[in-house]
Legacy VTK file of the C-alpha trace (Angstrom):
# vtk DataFile Version 3.0
C-alpha trace
ASCII
DATASET POLYDATA
POINTS 61 float
-185.832 194.884 94.542
-184.990 196.153 91.103
-186.772 199.125 89.562
-188.104 196.952 86.729
-189.602 194.502 89.221
-191.283 197.321 91.166
-192.666 198.777 87.945
-194.088 195.380 86.969
-195.766 195.014 90.364
-197.247 198.519 90.027
-198.605 197.611 86.566
-200.151 194.447 87.991
-201.835 196.358 90.821
-203.206 198.941 88.362
-204.578 196.157 86.175
-206.238 194.427 89.133
-207.967 197.598 90.331
-208.879 198.670 86.802
-206.700 201.761 86.645
-205.765 202.569 83.055
-202.128 202.839 82.006
-201.198 206.092 80.302
-198.027 204.509 78.945
-199.999 201.675 77.299
-202.386 204.257 75.856
-199.468 206.212 74.379
-198.023 203.013 72.873
-201.427 202.129 71.393
-201.820 205.610 69.916
-198.311 205.481 68.446
-198.926 202.109 66.804
-202.608 202.240 65.842
-203.231 205.959 65.319
-199.926 207.595 64.386
-201.643 210.548 62.697
-203.614 211.524 65.833
-202.347 213.535 68.762
-202.755 211.589 72.025
-204.446 213.123 75.045
-202.221 214.569 77.731
-202.109 212.618 81.002
-204.738 214.755 82.775
-207.234 214.545 79.913
-206.603 210.794 79.615
-207.377 210.242 83.304
-210.532 212.379 83.082
-211.723 210.516 79.978
-211.119 207.106 81.561
-212.914 208.103 84.770
-215.851 209.416 82.772
-215.994 206.219 80.694
-215.851 204.089 83.833
-218.488 205.892 85.883
-220.872 207.201 83.239
-222.606 203.817 82.858
-224.524 203.243 86.112
-225.803 199.791 85.083
-222.303 198.488 84.382
-221.304 198.232 88.056
-222.511 195.807 90.677
-222.793 198.396 93.474
LINES 1 62
61 0 1 2 3 4 5 6 7 8 9 10 11 12 13 14 15 16 17 18 19 20 21 22 23 24 25 26 27 28 29 30 31 32 33 34 35 36 37 38 39 40 41 42 43 44 45 46 47 48 49 50 51 52 53 54 55 56 57 58 59 60
């Protein structure tokens, strides 16, 4: 398997389980908000986890 193929599979798995992509976030920030400093990886993960689990009515379980 090529490295690009493995990376694509990893991206697919992250999308299926709802795990955010830091690389996509960085690309979005670069394109849409070039004057803002993006979060570092740790702060990004914390912010996404908080956004995901801070709304108790948004989940089925």
